[in-house]
N, C-alpha and C positions, 0 to 999 in steps of 0.2 A: 962515473959518479955512482955512489952507493945508493941503492934503492931503499926507500923507507916502507916497511910493511906494518900497517896498523892491525893489531890483533885485539879484537873485542871479545873477551871470553871470561866468564865469571868463575869457572872452575880453576883454582890456582894450579893444580897439577897439570891440567891440559894446557893452560896458558903458558906455563913455564916450558913444557915440552915443545910446544909450537915455536916459542921464542928461540930455544936452543937450536932447532933444526932450520929455522929461517936464517939465523946467524951463520950456521954451517954452510948455507948457500951463498954466503958473502953479502947478505942483506942486513939492514938495520931494523930489528924488531922494536915496535912501540906497543906496549901492552896496556890496555884499559880493562878494568873488571866490571864496569857499569856501562849500560848502553848510552845513557845521557852523556857521560864523560867521554865515551868513545866518539860520539857524534861531534861533541865540542872540539875534540882533538882533530878530527878529520877536517872540520871547517877552518881550522887554523892553517891548513894547507900543507904542501910538501909531503903528501902521502901518495905512494905509487901503487899500492895494492891494499885491499881490506880483507882480512880473514875474520868472518863475522859469525858469532854464535846466534842461534835462533832465539833461545830463551835466555833473557838477560834482565837483571834488575834495572830500574830507572827508565828504560825504553827497550822494547823488543827488537829483535833483529830485522823483522819485516819492515817496521817503521823506519829504522835507520837506513835500510836499503832504499826505501822509497825517497827519503831525504837526499841520499847520495845521488840518486838518478835524477832528481829535480834540478841539479846543478848543470852548468853548461859544459864542464870538463868531464871527460870520460876517465874513470878510475875503475879497474876491474874489481869484482867482488866475488870472493869464494866463501860460500855459506857453510857453516858447520851446524849439524843438528843431531840430537840424540834420537829424533823421531825418524821413522823409516817409511811412513806411509806416502803413497804417491801424492796425496793432497798437499802435504807439507812441502814436498819437492816442487810441485807445480806453483804453489803460492810464492815460494822463494824466487823461482824463475820469473813469475809474473811481475814481481816487484823490481826485477832488473838484475838479479844475481847472475853471474856468468857461469858459475858451476857450483857444485855442492859436494860435500863429503858427509857421510853418515857415520857417527861415532858408534863403535870404536873404529879407527882407521889406522893404517900402517904408515910409518914414517916415510917409506919409499913412495907410497901413493901421494901423500901430502906434498913431498918434494916434486913429484912429477906434475901435479896439478899447478903448483906455483910456477914452475919453469914454463909450463905450457901457456899459462896466462900471459907471462911476460913475452914469450915468443910471439903471441898474437898481438900484443901491444906494439912490439917492435915492427911486426909486419904491417900493421895499420899505419905506423909513422913513416914507413918507407914506401907506402903505396903510391902509385902514379898520381901526378897532379891532375886536376880536372881536364886540362888541355889534352892529356894523352891517355886518360882513363878509358877503360873499356866502355863501349856504348851500351845503352840499356838493352835489355833482353826481353823479348815478347814471346810468349807461348800461349796460344789461344787467348783466353781472357785474363791471363796473368802477365803483369809487367813488372820487371825488376830494374831499378835505377841504382847501379853500384856506386856511382859518384856520391849520391846523397843517402845511399843505403835505405832506400824506400821501396815498398812493395805495394802494388795496386791489383785488385781483382775487380773486373768490370769497372775500372777507373775509380773505384773507391779504395782509399788508402787503408792498408791493413797494418796494424801496429805489431811489429816483431821485436823480440829481444835481440841483442847483438849476436848471440849464439844462434838463434833461430835463423837470422838473416844469413850468417855464414854457412849454415847447413843447407839452406835453400839455394844459395848462390853456387855452392859446390855441386849440388845435384844438377842445377840448370845448365851449368857449363859443361856437363858430361851427359847429355841426353842418351838414354838407352843403355848406358853402362851400369852394370850391377855392382853394388858395393856391399860388402859384408859389414856387420856392425863394428868389427875390429878395425877394418879399413877406414870407416868413417870416424871412429875415435882418433885414429892416428892422423888423418888428414884434416879434420875440422877442429878437434879438441887439442891436438898436438901431443897426445900421449896414447899409449896402448897398454891399458892395465886390465889384465884378465879378470873377468867377473863383473865388469862394469858396463857391459853392453846394454844394460837396462837404461843407462843414461841416454843412449841413442833412441831407444824405444819411446821414452818419455818425450823427447824433443820432437820426434816424428809425429807422435799422436797429437801434440799441441799444434804443430805446423798444419797438419791435416784439418784440425778444427778451425783454423783461421783462413786457409786458402781453398779448401775443397767445398764444393756445393753440397756433397754428401760424403762426409768423412768415412762412412762405412763402405763406400764404393769410390775410392780415390781415383781421380783422373790424372793428377800430376805425380805424386809420390806413390809408386806402386810396390807392393810386396812381391818378392820372388821367394816363394816358400822354400825353406830349407837353405837359403843362400843369403838373402838380405833385401836390399831395396834398390830401385832404379827410378829415374825420372823419365817421363814419357818422351818418346821421340817426336 
């Protein structure tokens, strides 16, 4: 079945470019140039991925992302932004975006991100049923429930984005093992694009802010200087 990719982008040249390369991947592009029109099309259903600009007429990308995540069905969101500050990236992730690209971006990178998001969706769809799922994992005051994708610190639930949970679960399943940023991109994001290791840094900083008592002195996700990160043994 052909996958439908909703592209909400008000720059005609970028929108057309993204449409062409989404079609080259064998997917069906659906382009909207206004935020409100894009959200309306999403709510009609039959959308498998949203590629979403941050700055839009009618309704901004953050508001659209929030609306998408308020629904019961999970649809991956790849956010596009001309801004490159960490605050903008963090806001997008907080609203539920799965990944982001900063303009200008390469065609190869766009294709890699789209394919990686669909690999993740396929992996989630083929995950074990609750009857055979991996049991929850406890480390000190941290508890992970993989079946319901929930995380608790001192029995208080911590709200994580989908990607943050995937990253934490990957770490927790390999205690003591050191991962480079490139390895984490490949294992958790599903792509290995040189120069985007800062994506890993952003997510780890956000995770530490949510699960660590003192993010400046992390107990769970530890930095191995010059190499990468590891989860406590």
